[in-house]
Every structure is written in structure tokens, then in C-alpha cells.
C-alpha positions as CSV (number, residue, x, y, z in Angstrom):
1,X,51.9,-8.1,104.8
2,X,53.9,-7.0,103.8
3,X,57.6,-7.2,105.2
4,X,59.2,-4.3,107.0
5,X,61.6,-3.1,104.7
6,X,58.9,-2.8,101.9
7,X,56.7,-0.8,104.1
8,X,59.7,2.2,105.2
9,X,60.4,1.8,101.0
10,X,56.6,2.9,100.8
11,X,56.4,5.0,103.0
12,X,59.8,7.1,101.1
13,X,57.9,6.9,98.6
14,X,54.8,8.5,99.3
15,X,56.4,10.9,101.3
16,X,59.7,11.7,98.6
17,X,56.4,13.0,96.0
18,X,55.8,15.0,98.8
19,X,58.9,16.6,98.5
20,X,60.1,15.3,101.8
21,X,61.9,12.1,101.8
22,X,65.1,12.8,104.0
23,X,63.0,14.2,106.6
24,X,60.8,11.0,106.8
25,X,62.3,8.2,105.8
26,X,64.7,9.1,109.7
27,X,61.3,9.1,110.9
28,X,59.9,6.4,109.8
29,X,62.6,4.3,110.3
30,X,62.3,4.4,113.8
31,X,65.2,8.2,114.7
32,X,62.9,10.9,115.7
33,X,64.7,11.5,118.4
34,X,67.8,12.2,115.9
35,X,65.9,15.0,114.5
36,X,64.6,16.6,117.6
37,X,63.4,20.2,116.3
38,X,64.1,19.4,112.4
39,X,60.6,18.1,112.4
40,X,57.6,21.4,112.9
41,X,55.0,20.5,115.0
42,X,52.2,22.0,113.9
43,X,51.4,24.6,117.2
44,X,48.2,25.6,118.7
45,X,47.8,29.3,120.1
46,X,44.6,30.4,121.7
47,X,41.2,28.5,121.9
48,X,38.7,29.6,119.8
49,X,35.5,29.1,118.6
50,X,34.4,25.4,116.0
51,X,33.2,26.0,112.8
52,X,28.8,26.3,112.9
53,X,28.9,22.9,111.0
54,X,31.0,21.1,113.6
55,X,28.9,21.5,116.4
56,X,25.5,20.9,113.7
57,X,28.0,17.9,113.3
58,X,28.2,17.4,117.0
59,X,24.3,16.8,117.0
60,X,23.8,14.4,114.4
61,X,26.9,12.4,115.9
62,X,27.5,12.7,119.6
63,X,29.5,10.1,119.3
64,X,32.5,11.5,117.5
65,X,32.8,13.8,119.8
66,X,33.4,12.8,123.0
67,X,36.3,13.2,124.9
68,X,38.4,10.3,125.9
69,X,37.9,9.3,129.4
70,X,41.8,8.5,129.8
71,X,43.7,12.3,129.0
72,X,46.7,11.4,130.3
73,X,47.5,8.3,128.3
74,X,50.4,8.8,125.8
75,X,50.6,11.5,123.1
76,X,51.2,10.9,119.4
77,X,50.5,7.7,118.4
78,X,53.5,5.6,117.5
79,X,53.0,4.7,113.3
80,X,53.4,0.9,113.1
81,X,52.7,-1.2,110.1
82,X,49.6,-1.4,110.7
83,X,49.0,1.9,111.5
84,X,50.7,3.7,108.1
85,X,48.1,0.4,106.0
86,X,45.7,1.4,108.4
87,X,46.2,5.7,106.6
88,X,46.5,4.7,103.2
89,X,43.7,1.9,103.3
90,X,40.9,4.5,104.7
91,X,42.4,7.3,102.8
92,X,42.0,6.0,99.3
93,X,39.1,4.0,100.6
94,X,37.2,7.5,101.4
95,X,38.6,9.2,98.8
96,X,36.7,7.0,96.0
97,X,33.9,6.3,97.9
98,X,32.8,10.0,97.6
99,X,31.6,11.6,94.5
100,X,33.2,15.2,94.4
101,X,30.2,18.0,94.9
102,X,30.3,21.4,95.6
103,X,28.6,22.9,98.5
104,X,27.0,26.1,96.9
105,X,25.0,27.5,99.6
106,X,27.8,28.4,101.9
107,X,28.2,28.2,105.2
108,X,24.5,27.8,105.6
109,X,24.4,24.5,103.7
110,X,27.2,22.8,105.3
111,X,26.4,19.3,106.6
112,X,29.0,17.2,107.0
113,X,27.9,13.8,107.3
114,X,30.0,10.5,107.9
115,X,29.7,8.5,104.5
116,X,27.6,10.1,102.0
117,X,27.2,8.7,98.4
118,X,28.0,12.5,96.4
119,X,29.3,15.5,99.0
120,X,32.7,18.0,100.1
121,X,36.1,18.0,101.6
122,X,34.3,18.5,104.9
123,X,32.4,14.8,104.3
124,X,35.6,13.4,103.3
125,X,37.9,14.8,106.3
126,X,35.1,13.5,108.7
127,X,34.3,10.3,107.1
128,X,38.4,9.3,107.3
129,X,38.2,10.5,110.6
130,X,35.1,8.0,111.4
131,X,36.8,5.4,110.1
132,X,39.9,5.1,111.6
133,X,37.9,6.0,115.0
134,X,36.2,2.4,114.0
135,X,39.6,0.6,114.2
136,X,40.8,1.6,116.8
137,X,43.0,4.4,116.8
138,X,42.8,7.4,119.1
139,X,40.4,10.4,119.0
140,X,43.6,12.5,121.1
141,X,45.6,11.9,117.4
142,X,43.2,12.5,115.1
143,X,42.4,16.2,115.0
144,X,40.1,18.5,112.1
145,X,41.6,21.1,111.0
146,X,40.6,24.5,109.0
147,X,42.6,26.1,106.6
148,X,42.4,28.0,103.8
149,X,44.6,26.7,99.8
150,X,46.2,28.6,97.4
151,X,43.1,29.8,95.6
152,X,40.9,31.7,98.8
153,X,39.0,28.6,99.6
154,X,38.1,27.1,103.5
155,X,39.3,23.5,103.7
156,X,38.3,20.9,106.1
157,X,41.2,18.4,106.5
158,X,42.1,15.2,109.1
159,X,45.3,16.3,110.7
160,X,46.6,12.4,112.3
161,X,49.4,13.5,115.1
162,X,52.1,10.7,115.1
163,X,55.6,10.2,116.9
164,X,57.1,10.8,113.1
165,X,55.5,13.7,112.2
166,X,51.5,15.9,111.8
167,X,50.0,13.7,108.8
168,X,47.5,15.3,106.6
169,X,45.1,13.0,104.6
170,X,43.4,15.6,102.2
171,X,40.7,14.9,99.6
172,X,42.5,16.5,96.7
173,X,45.5,14.7,97.0
174,X,45.9,10.7,96.7
175,X,49.1,11.4,99.0
176,X,48.6,11.5,103.1
177,X,51.9,14.6,103.4
178,X,53.6,15.9,106.5
179,X,51.3,18.8,107.3
180,X,55.3,21.4,106.4
181,X,53.9,20.3,102.8
182,X,50.3,20.5,102.5
183,X,50.8,24.5,100.6
184,X,47.9,25.2,102.6
185,X,47.4,28.1,104.5
186,X,46.4,27.1,108.9
187,X,43.3,28.7,110.4
188,X,42.3,26.5,114.0
189,X,41.8,23.1,114.4
190,X,40.4,20.4,117.1
191,X,42.4,20.0,120.3
192,X,43.8,16.9,121.3
193,X,42.6,16.6,124.6
194,X,38.7,17.6,123.9
195,X,37.8,17.3,120.1
196,X,34.7,19.7,120.8
197,X,37.3,22.2,121.9
198,X,39.3,24.2,118.2
199,X,42.1,26.3,118.6
200,X,43.7,28.8,116.7
201,X,46.5,28.5,114.5
202,X,47.6,32.2,113.9
203,X,47.3,31.7,110.4
204,X,50.8,30.1,110.2
205,X,51.8,29.2,106.6
206,X,54.7,26.4,105.9
């Protein structure tokens, strides 16, 4: 196992590539209280309808859409060394395991599948979430989020709500980035208390 110092260096280096090294290092070293409002969190708006494909996904994978029995057990997860290893390992493994395949049929052709041999952004995101759930991560911290890319394409990513920052696991990059470093327009996201409910993000940009 890597030493704590090597882990901190790895986290700092990863987020430095994303352009947010100074703030990120302070958070991961264990100083989130000193950051105060310097760490910008994703703020949810009003409840909204989930993507149609998500409803179909829940019918196919009912276990992925169960609510947690204890709703008030903590909030964001503390990003320990083991959890950071989980994120890096699963992000890399899933990005490598699924062969990219564009959906040419639009919304009607969307099928969110866990562990397919080939697929699009939706399949990467739900597979990463499923793998983290299998490792004991709480559902409240693993939120699917719909965004729009700079070229106008709707895209699905996984947001991990950690104590240090809201982190994005994305099939378009090997880097795990704070959400403020992901160049997207944010549309809607699962809520932490119930994964079946989605909330609007008010077309927020960062």
C-alpha cells in the first residue's frame, strides 16, 4: 500500500492537471474547514423529471435504485486513502473495459447498461456507480448527472460527493476532476436522499 505522503502527492498531482491544485491540496490534506466557501459545491435546484432512459434503467436494475434505509447517516463521504484508490482504480478499469460506441438512434436508442462490452457515456457512468456500490460506497454520495458538452452533446457523468469536493468521473478523460474544472453546462442530477429523484441544476455553468 502506498504511504500517506505518496497518496497526498498523487491526489495533488491529479488535481493539478485539472488546474485546481492549490485548493485541492488543502482539502485532501485534511483542511476543508479552512477552505470555507472557497470550495464551490454543486447546488441543487427544484425537483425535475429524470431522463426517460433512467426510468428504464431502474426497471432493469432495481437494486441500483433502492433508497438507503438510514437517510440521516452523515452527508458527504470522507475521502480516505482507500476510497481514493477505489475511485482511481474503478475509473481507469471501466474506461478501459468498455469499448466506445456512439448511440446513433438518439433518446429512443438509449439503454443504460452495466458492464457492457461496448457502449456510450451512460454505460460508463452507471457501471462506475455500480462498482463503487459493490465496494460499500453509500448511494447518497454517487450521483448520476446530465451535462452538456462544449460541442452541444448531452453527456452523463458520475459525481462523487466527497468531503473535499464534488468530484467527476468521466469517460472522456482519465482524470478525476473537481466539478468546477469540468467544462460542462450542468442540467440535472440525482438527489442524495433518494436516487430515484432528480433535481435541476438550472443550466449552471462554472
